[in-house]
N, C-alpha and C positions, 0 to 999 in steps of 0.2 A: 232544352235541358230539362231534366228532372231533378227533384230534390232526393237525397239519401243520406241517412243517419251515418256521421262519422264512423261508429261503431261497426258498420257493415263494409266499410272500406277494405280492399285489399290491392296488391299490385296488379295492374292490368286495367283497373277503371280510369276512364278518361274524366277529368274533372276540370271545372271552371271555377276561378277564383275572382273573375273580373267584379262580382258584387263588393270583394273586399278592397280592391284597389292595389295596383302594382306596388305602391311603396309601403303597404301595410303587411305584407307576406314576404317571407324569405326566399321565394323561388324566383327563378329567373324570368319565367312566362307566366300568364294567367291561365293559359289553358293547356294542359298535357295529361299523359297517361302516367299514372303512378306506377313506380317501378320498385320500391322498396318499404318496407315497414318502417324505415327511418323517417320517409316523407310522411307517412301516416301519422307518427308519433308526433312529428311537427305541427301538423294540422290540429291534433288535439291539444298541444301546448298552446295555440294560439286561442284556445277558447271555444271554437266552433262546435257545434252540435250536430248541424248538417251541411251538405254541400252540394252544389250542382254538378250532375254528372250526364255524360252523353252515351247511352247504352249503344248507338250505332257506332261510335268510335272507341268503345271498350273492348278488349280483348279477353275480358274476364267477367264474370257475373258477380254481383254483391254477395257478401257473406249472408247466409239465411239467418233469419232472427233467432233461431235456436243456438247459433254460434256465437252470438254476442257476448263479450265479456270472457269467451274462453282463452284468449291469448293475452288479457289484461291481468295487471296485479302482479305482485311479486312478495318476497319477505318482508314484514312490516317495518322490520329494522334497517332496510337498504336504502341507502341514500339515493335520492332521484336527481339524475344529471341531464334530465331532458330539457329543463329550462336553459341550462347553460349551453346545450347543444343548439337550442333555437337561437340563443343570443349570437351563437358563432356562425350560424347561418346568415343571419340578418348583416353581422360585420362583413363577412365574405359578399353578401349582395351589393352592400354599399360600395365595397372596392370594385366591384364589377360595373356598378352604375358609373363610376368615375372613368372606368376604361371604355364604357360605350360612348360617353361624350367625346373621347378622344377618337374613337373609330368614326364618329358622325363627322367629327371635324376634318379627319383625314379624307373620308369620302367627298366632303364638301369641296376641299381643296383640289382634289383630282378633277372634280366635275366643273369647276372654275378654269383649270388649266385646259381641260378638253374643249370649253366653250371658245376659250381665247384661241386655241390652235384651230378650232373648225372656223373661226372668223378669219384668221390669218390665211388659211387653207383656201377660203372663198376668194379672199382679195388676190391671192397669187394667182389662182387659176383664171380670174377675170382679167388680171393685168398683163398677162402674157401677149395677147394681141397687142396692146400699146406699147409695153415696156417689157419685152422678153427678157432682157440681160439683167435687169432689176428684180424681175420676178423669179428669175432663176437664183439668184443670189439670195432672196428672202427665203425661198425654198429649202436651199441649202442649210440655211440656218436652222429653220424650222426641224428637218430631218436630223441635223446634226445635235440639236438638243435632246432628241429622243434617243438617238443611238448611244451618245454619251451615257445616258442613265441605264444603258443595257450591258455596255462593255464592260468587262470585268466583273460583273456581278455574279453572285453564286446561283441564283436562281431569278426566275421572273414573276410578279404578281399582276394578275389580269383583273381589271376592275370593269363592273357593269357601270356604264355612266347614264345617270338620269338627267340627261340634257333637257332642256325645257321645250324645245320645238319638237313636233310632230312630223315636221316637213322632210321627206326623204330627199334632200338636195344633193347635187354632185358633191358639193364641200363635204357633207358628212360621210358619204360614201367614199370617196377619195381618203379621208382622214382613216376610216375604219380599214380599207385595204391597206393602206400604209402601217397601220398598227398590227394587223394579222400577218402582213408579209413578213414584218421584222420580227414578229413572234417566232414565227416558222424559221426564219433565217438565224436567229440567235439559237433555236433549237439545235439547227443543222451546223452550228458552230463557223458560221461565216465570219470572216475577218472584219475589222471596224470599217475599212474601205469598202468591202463588198456590201455590208449592211448600209452604208450611206448611198451606194449606187440604187440598191433594192428600194430603199425607203424613197428617194427621189424618183423613181420610175414608177413606184405603186401610187405616190401622192398625185402625179400628173398624168396617169394612165388613160384617164377618160376626158382630157383636156378637149378632145375633138368633138364631144357630145354638145359643146356650147354652139355648134352649127346644126344640131340635129332639132327640128320642131318637138316641142314637149308632147303633141299628139301621137307622135311616132315613137318617143322614147317610152311613153306610158302606155301604148297600146298592148293589150294582153295578147291578141292574135293578129299580127301584121300580115298584110296582103304581100305576095312576092314583091313589089316595087317598094313597098315600106320597109320590107326587111334588107333590100339592097341599099335603101337611103341609111338605114340604120346601121349597117356595117361599114358604111363609108365613114363613121366617125374614128375609124382607125387612121385613114388617110388625112382626115383633117386633123388629128392630133399630131402625126407626124409633120405636116406642113405647119402647125402652130408653133412648133419648137425650132423650125428650121434656122431661124435667125440667131438661135443660141449655138453659136459656132464650135464653143469648148464643151458642149453637152456630151457626155461619155456615151459611145455605142451602146453599151449595155443598157444605159436609161432609154436611150431610143428604142431598143429592140422590146424593152418592156411595154412601150406605147404600142409598137407594131405588132407583138406577139402574145398579148395577153388573153386572146381569144382562141389560140391555136390548141388544138387537142393531140393528146399523146397518141392517139390511134389514127391520127390523120384527117378527122372529121372536122376539123375547126377553120376558122378564117383569119386572115384574107389568104394564106398562100398554102394552106392544107398541109403543114410542116407536120412531121411526125417524129416520136421518140426523141433521141439525143439531137436531131436537127433542131429543136426548139430551143432558143437561146435559154441558158440556165437560170438566170435571175428572172427571166418571163415565166417560168414555170412555178416560182414560188408566188408571184402576183396573181397567176391564173388561180391558184387555189384560195387565196384569200378574196379575190375579186368574186369568185362563184359563192363562197360560203357568206359573204355580206349580202350579195342579191337574193340568196334564199331566205335569210333572217329579215331583211329589210327590202321587200319589193315595193314598187310603187303602189301598189294596191296591198294595205296591210292586213287586209283580210286573208290574204293568199300567203302571209309570212309563215315560214317553219320556225318552229322551236330550235335552239342551238343543236339539242340532240337529234331531232329529226333532220336537220340541215346535214350534220355529220354522218348519219345513216343514209341519207339519199346519195350523197358524193361517193361514200365507201361501197354501198351496195348496188346502186343502179347507175352511177356515173363514173366509176372508178377507171374505165378505158380511157377517159378524158384527161388524165393527170399522171404525171410522172408517179409510179407507184411507190417508191421508197418515200417521196416528199407527202404523199397523201396519207401513208401510214403514220409518219412523224408527226404530222399535223392532228390527226385524230388522237394521238398520244399526248400530245402537247396541250391540246384543249380539254383532254380528260373526260371522263364519264359523265360530270356534271358541269358543262361549261356555264360560265357567268350567263345569266339569263334563263337558267333552267328553274322550272318549277319542281319542287320536290316535297316529299313526305319524311319527316324525322322519325327516329325510332321510338319517340314518345308520342306519336300521333300528330305533332303539329305541323302545318304546312307553311312553306317558306319559298323564298327566291334566291337562288344563288349570286350574290353580288361580287364575291371576289374568290379567286381561287391563287393558290401557290403552286408553282411547277414542283416543288419538291415534296407535296403532299396533297394530291388531287383529290383524295377521298375525303378530306375534311375541309370543306371551304367555310367563307363566312356567308351566313344565311340571314335574310331579312324575313322575320316572321310575320305571318298575319295574325292580327288581333283586331276585332271589330270594335274593341271597347280602347283600343289606343288611338290616337291620331296618326295619319301614316308618316308626318314628318318626325314622330317620335318612336317610330316603329323598332322593336327590339332587333339588334344586331346580335347574332349568336356565332361565336368562333367555335368550329366544332373541334379544332385542336385543344380546346382549353376546358371543354366539358364531356361527360360520359354520355354523348349522344352520337349517332351516325346518321347518314342518309339511308332511309329504307329502300326508297325508290324514287324514279323520276316520274313526274306527272303530266298529263296533256293538259293544257290550260283549257282545251275543249269540254273536259269533263270536269272542271271545277265550276263552283258558282261564279256568276259573272262578277259578283261584288268583291271577292277574293282575287280575281285577275286583275280588277280595275284598282285594287288597294295595293297589290305588289308591283304590277307593271301597267301605270296609268298611260303611258307613252305609246306602248304597243311596238316600240323599237328596241333594237339590241345594239347598242354602241360601246366601244371598248376604249379603255385607257391601260397602258402598259408601262411598267416600270421595273428597273432591277431592285434586287434586294440582296443585302449582305449577309 
């Protein structure tokens, strides 16, 4: 950052107010690209004479020295309302600060709910071996609670969850696949009963992996015998739920068919097209997306946008084409977990999207001078800003990535919105 006289500012200059302190200026964030003369006037009213600016992130150059003062002043008898305007901006900011506290509380509540559901999912998956009927009943209750929040809602809100563990356990994967499958099922207008069947099957789709050694599950390059062993998790899964006599056939089919491919290249039965049970096609998409975003080796993880791009461009033949297109539309251009640049030059992470306004998500902003647990949350529906572009975390400074996404995982919580 370099120092610049206030009188040389113009729209397009990227400034930093970190030295002033967030509570002592009227702007929503500490670092941003100026967009109007009103903002510059507010800086003057604060009594600042110079300010830090970043040439690399500016889209305009400072005014030349000879232009200083050219746009200032006015009739001597004209009343100056700029002070009142600054006070109004500060009042508006105080209101937004209160809203920010509510947003943080809402995110914290959803994260607690996710962690509780992940614990429950883990206990359910472990319990099927000894208490299959009781575990089935617990799974029905968990799925039913999520589905009841989606049925009858006007739209869905998808939240990125900042869960504490980095461990890519089967319980977290199962919960993610359940959420993603229900997200797609709700978008496809499945009935409440179909959603419950889909959620149940997605939750327990990988139950057979309990019989597969971790070294085989985690291997990035399996030998043919290891691959055959890995694929046997389908059979182990079907066997694990055999004692639940009232488990509906569509649920059993999700366990049996979530690795079948639309083009017939999947396993275990090389089913193709319409022969693949319908609800299994939903779970297959959620399963693949989560595996791309949350592989065992997080260094291989795809960003949400990269995962969607790979599925749509390179793997489209594996999935029901209608459902895949619907999934891409439902997740949106900037799915939760996406790194983005805003129109004012700020960098952030999408933490929440609304199905009826995918282009204006809730974004957590990077600011090195603000502790991460107090990071600014900016709802683009309420400010005159937009996402300028998606960013690759590989091209961002490490400290920015670790600030915005310290876990390296992408976990989701979904709920209905009236």
